[in-house]
C-alpha positions in Angstrom: 0.0 0.0 0.0 2.9 2.3 0.9 4.4 1.4 -2.5 1.2 2.4 -4.2 1.0 5.8 -2.4 4.7 6.3 -3.3 4.0 5.5 -7.0 1.0 7.9 -6.9 3.0 10.7 -5.5 5.7 10.1 -8.1 3.1 10.1 -10.9 1.6 13.3 -9.6 5.0 15.0 -9.4 5.8 13.7 -12.9 2.6 15.2 -14.3 3.3 18.5 -12.5 6.8 18.6 -14.0 5.4 17.8 -17.4 2.8 20.5 -17.1 5.5 23.0 -16.1 7.6 22.0 -19.1 4.6 22.3 -21.4 3.8 25.7 -19.9 7.3 26.9 -20.5 7.2 25.7 -24.1 3.9 27.4 -24.6 5.2 30.6 -23.1 8.3 30.6 -25.3 6.3 32.1 -28.2 6.0 35.6 -29.7 2.5 36.8 -30.8 1.2 33.4 -29.8 3.4 31.7 -32.4 6.2 29.2 -31.6 9.4 31.3 -31.6 10.9 29.3 -34.5 8.0 30.2 -36.7 8.1 33.8 -35.6 11.8 33.8 -36.5 10.9 32.5 -40.0 8.3 35.3 -40.5 10.8 37.8 -39.2 13.5 36.6 -41.5 11.2 36.8 -44.5 10.2 40.3 -43.5 13.7 41.6 -42.9 15.0 40.0 -46.1 12.2 41.7 -48.1 12.8 45.0 -46.3 16.5 45.2 -46.9 16.5 43.8 -50.5 14.0 46.4 -51.6 11.3 43.7 -52.2 8.9 44.6 -49.5 5.3 45.1 -50.8 4.1 48.6 -50.9 1.0 50.1 -49.3 -0.6 48.7 -46.2 0.7 45.1 -46.7 4.4 46.1 -46.4 3.8 48.7 -43.7 1.6 46.4 -41.5 4.0 43.5 -42.0 7.0 45.4 -40.7 5.0 47.1 -37.9 3.6 43.8 -36.7 6.8 41.8 -36.8 9.1 44.4 -35.3 6.4 45.8 -32.9 5.8 42.3 -31.5 9.5 41.6 -31.3 10.3 44.8 -29.4 7.2 44.3 -27.3 8.4 40.8 -26.4 11.9 42.1 -25.4 10.5 45.0 -23.4 8.0 42.9 -21.5 10.9 40.6 -20.4 13.6 43.2 -19.6 13.6 43.6 -15.8 13.9 47.3 -15.2 12.1 48.3 -18.4 9.3 45.9 -17.7 8.8 47.2 -14.2 9.4 50.9 -14.4 9.5 52.1 -18.0 6.4 50.7 -19.6 7.7 47.4 -20.8 6.9 46.5 -24.4 5.0 49.7 -25.1 8.0 52.0 -24.6 10.4 49.7 -26.3 8.1 49.4 -29.4 7.8 53.2 -29.6 11.4 54.3 -28.9 12.9 51.2 -30.6 11.2 52.3 -33.8 12.1 55.9 -33.2 15.8 54.9 -32.8 15.8 52.7 -35.9 14.5 55.7 -37.8 16.8 58.2 -36.1 19.9 56.0 -36.7 18.9 55.5 -40.4 18.8 51.8 -40.0 15.5 51.5 -41.9 15.3 52.0 -45.7 13.8 55.4 -46.4 11.1 53.9 -48.6 9.8 51.8 -45.7 9.8 54.7 -43.3 7.8 56.8 -45.9 5.4 53.9 -46.4 4.8 53.3 -42.7 4.4 57.1 -42.1 1.9 57.3 -45.0 0.0 54.3 -43.7 -0.2 55.8 -40.2 -1.2 59.3 -41.3 -2.7 59.5 -44.8 -3.8 55.8 -44.6 -5.5 56.5 -41.3 -4.4 53.4 -39.4 -4.2 55.4 -36.1 -7.8 56.7 -36.7 -8.9 53.1 -37.6 -7.5 51.8 -34.3 -8.8 54.6 -32.1 -12.3 54.3 -33.8 -12.4 50.6 -32.8 -11.3 51.3 -29.2 -13.8 54.2 -28.7 -16.8 52.5 -30.2 -16.2 49.1 -28.7 -15.2 50.3 -25.2 -18.1 52.7 -24.9 -20.7 50.4 -26.3 -19.3 47.6 -24.2 -19.5 49.7 -21.0 -22.4 49.4 -18.6 -24.8 52.3 -19.2 -24.7 53.2 -15.5 -21.0 54.1 -15.7 -21.5 56.8 -18.3 -24.4 58.2 -16.4 -22.6 58.1 -13.1 -19.4 59.8 -14.4 -21.2 62.7 -16.0 -19.7 66.1 -15.7 -17.7 65.1 -12.6 -14.9 64.0 -14.9 -14.0 67.6 -15.8 -13.2 68.3 -12.1 -10.0 66.1 -12.1 -9.2 67.5 -15.6 -9.2 71.0 -14.1 -7.2 69.6 -11.2 -4.6 68.3 -13.6 -4.3 71.7 -15.3 -3.9 73.6 -12.1 -1.5 71.0 -10.6 0.7 71.0 -13.8 0.9 74.8 -14.0 1.6 75.2 -10.3 4.4 72.6 -9.9 6.0 73.4 -13.4 5.9 77.1 -12.5 7.7 76.4 -9.2 10.3 74.0 -10.5 10.8 76.0 -13.7 11.5 79.2 -11.7 13.9 77.3 -9.5 15.6 75.9 -12.6 16.0 79.3 -14.1 13.0 79.7 -16.5 10.7 82.6 -16.3 7.2 81.9 -15.2 6.0 82.8 -18.7 8.2 80.2 -20.3 7.4 77.6 -17.7 3.7 78.0 -18.2 3.3 79.0 -21.9 6.2 77.3 -23.6 6.3 74.1 -21.5 3.1 73.5 -19.6 0.4 74.6 -22.1 1.6 72.5 -25.1 2.1 69.4 -22.9 -1.4 69.6 -21.6 -2.8 70.6 -25.0 -3.9 67.3 -26.6 -1.0 66.4 -28.9 0.3 67.9 -32.2 -2.7 68.2 -34.4 -5.2 69.2 -31.8 -2.8 71.1 -29.5 0.6 72.3 -30.6 -0.4 73.3 -34.2 -3.4 75.4 -33.3 -1.6 76.7 -30.2 1.2 78.0 -32.4 -1.4 79.9 -34.4 -2.8 81.5 -31.2 0.8 82.4 -30.1 1.6 83.9 -33.5 -1.6 86.0 -33.6 -1.1 87.4 -30.0 2.7 87.5 -29.6 3.9 87.9 -33.2 6.5 85.7 -35.0 5.7 82.9 -37.5 3.8 79.9 -36.3 6.7 77.6 -37.3 8.9 79.4 -34.7 6.5 78.5 -31.9 6.1 74.9 -33.2 9.9 74.4 -32.9 9.6 75.6 -29.3 6.5 73.6 -28.4 7.4 70.2 -29.9 10.3 69.3 -27.5 8.1 69.9 -24.5 5.4 67.8 -26.1 7.7 64.9 -26.9 9.5 64.9 -23.6 6.2 65.2 -21.7 4.9 62.2 -23.6 8.0 60.2 -22.4 7.4 61.0 -18.8 3.7 60.3 -19.2 4.4 56.8 -20.4 7.0 56.1 -17.7 4.9 57.4 -14.9 1.9 55.5 -16.2 3.9 52.3 -15.7 4.9 53.4 -12.2 1.2 54.2 -11.3 0.3 50.7 -12.3 3.1 49.4 -10.0 1.8 51.7 -7.2 -1.7 50.3 -7.6 -0.3 46.8 -7.1 1.5 47.9 -3.9 -1.4 49.9 -2.6 -4.6 48.3 -3.8 -6.9 50.8 -2.1 -5.8 53.5 -4.5 -6.9 51.7 -7.7 -10.0 50.2 -9.2 -7.9 48.1 -11.6 -9.3 49.8 -14.7 -12.6 51.0 -13.1 -12.8 54.7 -12.5 -15.6 55.0 -10.0 -15.4 54.0 -6.4 -18.2 51.8 -5.1 -19.2 50.7 -8.5 -18.7 47.1 -9.6 -19.0 45.8 -13.1 -21.5 43.1 -13.5 -19.9 39.8 -14.2 -21.0 38.8 -17.7 -20.7 35.4 -19.3 -17.8 35.2 -21.7 -19.3 35.2 -25.2 -17.8 33.1 -28.0 -16.3 35.2 -30.7 -18.4 35.6 -33.8 -16.8 36.4 -37.1 -19.9 38.0 -38.5 -20.5 40.1 -35.4 -16.9 41.3 -35.6 -17.6 42.5 -39.1 -20.6 44.4 -37.8 -18.4 45.9 -35.1 -15.9 47.0 -37.8 -18.8 48.7 -39.7 -20.1 50.4 -36.6 -16.6 51.7 -35.6 -15.9 53.3 -39.0 -19.4 54.7 -39.3 -19.3 56.4 -35.9 -15.9 57.8 -36.9 -17.5 59.2 -40.1 -20.3 60.7 -38.0 -17.6 62.5 -35.9 -15.8 63.8 -39.0 -19.1 64.9 -40.5 -20.1 66.9 -37.4 -16.6 68.3 -37.2 -17.5 70.5 -40.2 -20.2 72.2 -38.2 -19.1 72.0 -34.6 -15.8 73.4 -33.5 -14.6 70.3 -31.7 -12.2 67.5 -32.7 -13.9 64.5 -34.5 -12.7 62.2 -31.7 -14.5 64.3 -29.2 -17.7 64.4 -31.2 -17.5 60.7 -31.8 -17.3 60.1 -28.1 -20.3 62.3 -27.5 -22.4 60.5 -30.2 -21.4 57.0 -29.1 -22.0 57.8 -25.4 -25.4 59.4 -26.2 -26.4 56.3 -28.2 -25.3 54.0 -25.4 -27.2 56.0 -22.7 -30.3 56.2 -24.9 -30.0 52.4 -25.4 -30.9 52.6 -29.0 -28.2 50.4 -30.5 -29.2 46.8 -31.2 -27.6 44.2 -29.0 -25.8 42.4 -31.9 -24.1 45.7 -32.9 -23.1 46.3 -29.3 -21.6 42.8 -29.0 -19.9 43.1 -32.4 -18.3 46.5 -31.6 -17.0 45.0 -28.3 -15.6 41.9 -30.0 -14.0 44.0 -32.8 -12.4 46.3 -30.2 -10.9 43.3 -28.4 -9.6 41.9 -31.7 -7.9 45.2 -32.6 -6.4 45.7 -29.1 -5.1 42.2 -28.8 -3.5 42.0 -32.3 -2.5 45.5 -33.4 -1.5 47.4 -30.3 2.3 46.8 -30.6 2.2 47.3 -34.4 0.5 50.6 -33.8 3.0 51.6 -31.2 5.9 50.8 -33.6 4.2 53.0 -36.2 3.9 55.8 -33.6 7.6 55.6 -33.1 8.2 55.9 -36.8 5.6 58.5 -37.8 5.2 60.6 -34.7 8.3 60.4 -32.5 11.3 62.6 -33.4 14.1 61.2 -31.3 16.4 64.0 -32.3 13.9 66.6 -31.0 13.7 64.7 -27.7 17.4 64.5 -27.3 17.9 68.2 -28.1 15.6 69.1 -25.2 17.4 67.0 -22.6 18.9 69.8 -20.5 18.6 69.3 -16.8 16.4 72.5 -16.3 14.1 71.5 -19.2 13.7 68.0 -18.0 13.0 69.0 -14.4 10.3 71.5 -15.5 8.7 69.0 -17.9 8.7 66.4 -15.1 6.9 69.0 -12.9 4.2 69.4 -15.5 3.5 65.7 -15.7 3.8 65.1 -12.0 1.6 68.0 -11.2 -1.0 66.7 -13.6 -1.0 63.3 -11.7 -1.3 65.0 -8.3 -4.1 67.4 -9.3 -6.1 64.8 -11.2 -5.6 62.2 -8.5 -6.6 64.4 -5.6 -9.6 66.0 -7.1 -10.6 62.7 -8.6 -10.6 61.2 -5.1 -12.8 64.1 -3.9 -15.5 63.3 -6.5 -15.5 59.6 -5.9 -13.0 58.3 -8.5 -10.1 55.9 -7.8 -7.0 58.2 -7.6 -4.8 56.1 -9.9 -7.4 55.7 -12.6 -8.2 59.4 -12.3 -4.5 60.3 -12.4 -3.9 58.2 -15.5 -6.9 59.3 -17.5 -7.6 62.9 -16.4 -3.9 63.5 -15.7 -1.5 61.6 -17.9 -3.8 61.5 -20.9 -3.9 65.3 -20.7 -0.1 65.4 -20.6 0.7 63.1 -23.5 0.7 63.4 -27.3 -3.1 63.0 -27.8 -4.4 59.9 -29.5 -0.9 58.4 -29.9 0.0 59.1 -26.3 -3.3 57.7 -25.1 -2.5 54.3 -26.6 1.0 54.3 -25.2 0.0 55.5 -21.7 -2.9 53.1 -21.4 -0.8 50.2 -22.7 2.0 51.0 -20.2 -0.5 51.2 -17.3 -2.3 48.0 -18.5 -5.6 49.8 -18.6 -6.5 49.9 -22.3 -10.2 49.6 -21.5 -10.1 53.2 -20.3 -9.7 54.6 -23.8 -13.0 56.6 -23.7 -11.9 58.6 -20.7 -8.5 59.0 -22.2 -10.0 60.5 -25.3 -12.2 62.8 -23.3 -9.0 64.2 -21.7 -7.1 64.4 -24.9 -9.8 66.0 -27.1 -12.2 67.9 -24.9 -9.5 68.7 -22.4 -7.2 69.8 -25.2 -9.9 72.1 -26.5 -10.1 73.6 -23.0 -6.4 74.2 -23.0 -6.6 76.1 -26.3 -9.3 78.3 -24.8 -7.2 78.9 -21.7 -4.1 79.7 -23.8 -6.0 82.5 -25.6 -7.0 83.9 -22.2 -3.7 83.5 -20.4 -1.2 84.7 -23.1 -2.3 88.4 -22.9 -1.6 88.3 -19.1 2.0 87.3 -19.7 2.5 89.6 -22.6 
């Protein structure tokens, strides 16, 4: 009998060891593909890339972005310090791509192709449309109703905190209060390049003189460096949430509100197609309204989708399809998109030129102030401080839509995209309004 028990224990241990080995084998994969097969795909991609035989258009662009994005993401998620403090795969995908471009290690034709695909081809818009539509329609209606106008309170907190701490640190570092607030704080909090720095340069030009290009050259380094800090601090906030669980809702914004546990639904190819149609249609609605309403199409899209969700007028199969399509896009194309952001939107040379100690300290003050202001006022209105700091704070202090993806990816809270977009778009519009009011005071 003892022999039987011994044999049983041995068999159980053997099964446990086998399961562990199988688990390790399974984990030794990139993009869910056995590493040897991923290496084959990567070899074909790189051979095509450097022999000038890479297909043009979206096929070549998406191939390089997916292969190198997933590779960099895999490295970043397994590099100890980078994984823990610097955003892991998200930051390596972005700045790995930016470095390849900066160092001239990518053929110019491929860089042009990826940039065209990201900008003129609208891949970023395509991705954001899926996330906004799917995440809002997939939300519980009560969340949208409960958040309401309260969300703008932590946004104002982020602006006030950023200006106050940047003004203090900037003055200590040797900047004038005007430079600390106008040249550094306002562009960082302004919603990115297209919705922030570009129109802000026009406002600066009209009120203070000089050509808009002069101000863009001043604003962009602040924007780029602020985006870096936002990504890094997003990862650290995620780490803080794990150390102090009472500060976070783990992706939920509102205290005392629990998501209903819903049964996991099987993926449906046809419903995903419906979700794709819904996402691009809602984006078209935002663009259409943008011709008549002075708001960014993303902001208008959020308003329309949220209104449709609250009114409960969208058929259930469209809601499920949008949610499934959003999950497909987020699971399969996030690292590809981040690599494209590094190529098309991240000028590493501009970032490096801005790296003086005084400038870095002041920019850090902006981002840290945004975290404090949003976290504290968010807590006062019943939000979890970390989720409030990430969405109302860091997503005000990054580079708009591109920064939102990177920040939420680094903080492991991609499901909070709707709140991030409210910060970037509506919050960015608020910054432009404030810039027009504040500049004359400093002049």
